C-alpha positions, 0 to 999 in steps of 0.5 A, a space after each residue: 984290703 982290695 974290694 970290688 964294688 958293683 954299682 958303686 956310682 949308685 945311691 947305696 953303692 957310692 956310700 959303701 965306696 965312701 965308707 971303704 975308702 975312709 977305712 983305708 981300703 982300696 976300691 974298684 968300682 964297676 958301673 954302667 952308669 945307667 942309674 949311677 952318677 959319675 959325679 959321685 965317684 968324682 967327689 969320692 976320689 977328690 976327697 978320699 983319693 987325691 993321689 989317684 991310686 986307691 979308687 979305680 972306676 970302670 964304666 961297664 956292665 957286670 954281665 960283660 964277661 971279658 971286661 969283668 975278667 980283666 978287672 978281676 985280673 987287675 984288681 985281684 979283689 979280696 971281696 966283692 960287694 954286688 950292688 949293681 941292679 935295677 930296682 924299681 918294682 912298677 918298672 919291673 912289672 912292665 919290663 920284666 925281661 930287662 930286670 931278669 937280664 940285669 939282676 939275674 943273668 948279668 949277676 950270674 956272669 959276674 959270680 962265675 967270673 968271681 969264682 974263676 978269679 978265686 974271690 973268696 968273699 961275695 956279699 950280695 945286695 938282696 931285697 925284702 921284696 923276695 918275701 912278697 906279701 907275708 901273712 900277718 903273723 909272719 911280720 916282723 919278717 924274719 929270715 925263715 919267712 917263705 919267699 914268695 915275691 909278687 913282682 918281677 924285681 923280687 923274683 929276679 933278685 931271689 933267683 940270683 940269691 938261690 944261684 949264689 947259695 948253690 954256688 957257695 954250697 958247691 964251693 964248700 964241697 970242693 974245699 975252696 975258700 969262698 964265703 957268701 952272704 945275701 943281705 935282704 934290704 928293707 927301704 933304705 933312706 937318708 944320705 951321708 951326713 957329711 954331705 959329700 954324696 947323697 940320693 939322686 935317681 933318674 927317674 925318681 921313684 923313692 918316697 923320701 926324695 919325692 917328698 923333699 922335691 915337693 918341699 923344694 918346689 920341684 913338684 907340686 904334690 906327692 901322690 899316695 899310691 893306695 889309701 885302702 890297704 889293710 894298715 892302720 891308716 890305709 897306706 903302705 907301711 915300710 921299714 926305713 933303714 938309714 944308708 949309713 947303717 946299712 953300709 955298716 951292716 955290710 962291713 960287719 958281715 964282711 969282717 965275719 965271713 969265713 970259708 964255707 959260710 952261706 949267710 942271709 940277713 934282713 937289714 932293717 930297724 925292726 919297725 914299720 912307718 906308713 906313708 902318711 907317717 913319712 909325709 908328716 915326719 917330712 913336714 916336721 923336718 922341712 917346715 913345708 906343707 907337702 901337699 898330697 893327692 890320693 892315687 890308686 894302688 901301684 902293681 906289686 906293692 904289698 901292704 906291710 913290710 918290716 924286718 925282724 933284724 935280730 939274727 944279724 944282731 945276734 950273729 954279727 953284733 949289728 943293729 941300726 943306730 939311726 931309727 928316728 924318722 926325723 933324723 933319717 929325713 934330716 940327713 936326706 934334707 941336708 943333701 937335697 937343700 945343698 944339691 937341689 939338682 942332684 949331682 948337677 948342683 
């Protein structure tokens, strides 16, 4: 199978590329490298494509229509996995138009190009941020939970979700062989357990990498943003799903999509862990004290988000296999120990 992966040099996208190549598929990656790592692609090529004929990398923005059109003509992908996006909640509050351009406008250009090229399957990397702050009776969160995002990041992703579904329904009316799915991620964590690729962001805002940077002595302490939420210990509660499980879900959905399908699934493990619980788990795994300091709440952070993943298990047969916090953190810790400077190591 020929697969186009947008954002394939990023954290999640590179794990998808690895799994696809290992499964015998050919992959074309489009990434503008604003948040991705070219070194991840180089590592994947060295491991999985020594002949240089199964992995192609194009440095470009998914909203650059002439380049995307050319890539689609050359690659003729059977499917597109669309990961390319900006994904920092706090940043989106201060730079909303940048998020609308990257996550909505550019994605619509990509989708339009894919439809013109006759792509038959399209999977979108969506987000639980589209749910906003669900009421307590809506947690764990099912796919039928009302979507009322509270920050520009969530709103920009939801807007493209709706555009995708409208396009999918329109394709169905015309009898074209198109199917799509929006996979709403909860918090993605961990690293490839072979140690080849991992998580490396600049700037780094994700909790587990920050905790591990403290353990490595690269930061003095971690700031706990908000200790007065209406949660058992006052800190935010999130659902952490291992990145390998997440990619398995994409491939499982891809294998089930049939012409006319317009699907949505929540990807999580079905239980939440608080910031303080994550700190304690990281202390256990690393043996480091992990000093902390309390800070104010961040704008746009809801108190509790965790998934009801029963729909994807029922319809697709996927469920997370790595659900122990220590195991998730240990996979990331291995990467950080071996690559203390990220892909520069």
